[in-house]
N, C-alpha and C positions, 0 to 999 in steps of 0.2 A: 618348473612344475607344469605338467600338461593336464588339461581338463577336457573331457569330452562331453558333448551334449548329444542327445539322441539323433538329431538330424544333421549334425555338422562334423567336420573333421576336427582333430585335436587343435586346441588353441593355446598359444603360449601365454601363461599367466605372469604378468610382470610383478617384480618386487614392489614395495611401496614407492621406491624411487623411480619406477617406470621401466626397468630393464629386466627381462627374463633371463634365466640361466642360459637358455638356448641362444638368445640374441647376443649375450655377452661372449659365450663360447665361440660363436660364429665370427664375431668381430675380432677377437683375439687370435683366432686361427689364421688371420691374414697378416699377422706380425711374424715375420721370419725370425727364428731364434737359433743360436748355436746349441749344440747338444754336448753335454758333459756326463761323465760317470763320476758320481760322488761316492767315495769309499771311506770306511772307517773300520777300525779293529775293535771288536768287543772282547776285552780281556776276561770278562766274567762268564763267558759262554763256553763251558767245557774246560778240559785241562790245558789246552793251548789257546783258548779263545776262538773266536770266529770272525771272519772277514765278511763285511756287509757292503752291498753296492746298490745304487739306485740311479737310474737315468734321470737327468733334469734338463729342462730348457729355461727355467727361471733362475739363471745364474748371471751375475754381472759384477763388474768392478765398481767400487764405491768411492775409493780415495787412493791417490797416489802417495800422499805423505800423511799418515803412515799408509802402507799398502793394505787396503781392505777390500774384501769381496763379500757378496751376499748370495745366498741360495734360499729359495723358498721351498719349504717342506710341508706336505699335507699334515695337519695336526693328527697326532696319535698314530702316524705311520711308524714302521720299524725304525727308519732312519731318524725321524724326529725324536722318538723315545731314546735312541742310542746317543744322539748328539746332545740331548738334555743332560746326559751323564758323562759322556766322553768328549772333552773339549778339542781333541786333536782329530783331524780328518783331512782328506785329500780330494783333489779334483783332477781328472784327466780330460782334456779338451779333445774330443773325438774327431778323427779325420773321416773323410767321405768313405774310405775303405773299411771303416769300423761300424757300419750300420748294424751288423749282426750283434755286436756287443750292446748297442743301444736298445735294440729290440728285446734282447734276452733279459736285460735288467728292468725293462718297462712292463713286462708281463704281469698280469694280475693272477693270483693264485699259483705263483711259480713254485718250483722246487727249491730246495735249500740253496742258499748263496754259495756254499762250498762247492756244489756241483756246477753252478754257473761259472765260477772262476776256473774250473778245472783245466780247460784247454785254451785259456787266454794267456798269452805271454805277458808277464808283469814283473816288476821289481817291487820291493817293499821300501817305502819311504824311510829315510834315516831319521827324520824328525818326528813324523806322526805314527810310524809303524803301519800306515795304511797302504793298500795296494795301489800301484801306479801302472797304468796300462802302457806297455811298450808300443811304440809306433804312434802314440798320441801326438797331437800337434804341440801340446804344452801340458805340463803337470804343475800343480800347486799344492803345497802342504800348508795347512791352515790351523789356527787355534781360535775357537769361538771367543768373541769379546762381548757379544750382545745378542739376545733373542727377543724378538718383538712379535707378539701374537697379532695377526691381522686377519680377521674373519676366520675361514676354515684352514688357514695356513700359518706357519711360523716363519718369520724372516730371520735367518741366522747370519749375522754379520761377523766376519772373522778376519784376523790379521794373517797375511800371507807370510809364512816363515821361510819358505824355500820354493824356488821355481826351477823347473827343468824344461828344456826344449829338445825332447828326444827325436823329433822328426820334423823336417821341413818339407817332406814330400806330400803332395796332394793338397786338396782344399779342405775346408771345414765341413763337417756333417751339419746340416741344418734341418729344421722342422718347420713346415709351412703347410697350412690347410690340412692338418691331420696326418701328414706323411713325412717321412724322412726324405730329404732332397739333397742334391749336389748343386753347387754353383756351376753355371755354364760359362 
């Protein structure tokens, strides 16, 4: 939260714990993260359902045995609402050549997801029914096992049911200091 006084520039107001949103955001922007596209199929949306996608950088492995992953979703986002009802979903680990996909699904106020998927090559996952991006470095089909509300986000922990390695070409797409980057 910013507060202005008549004779001074905006001042960051810290939370009770001493860290402002701006300070926290600036610190976390210095942590490089891989970029994934989270997808799920909403069978209740229309006659054939609808495919939904969301770019995420807060995605990680949790356990090898059993194979578990975690994604952090903003509370009350479309994906959070859908995954609260639909336990099956998928992740495509994006390559550096798929920056346009990441940007498309990260837009605020975007058009329908159906149009966003229109020119992206994909397959449909056999286990989840979710879309898997062709050319991704890896794909994972998942089933939610636990949801944990954490502040303004929900941590979704899921068992990995299927893994694909569609492409070994190129490096990972990363996010650092507010921009998509490539490893050099």
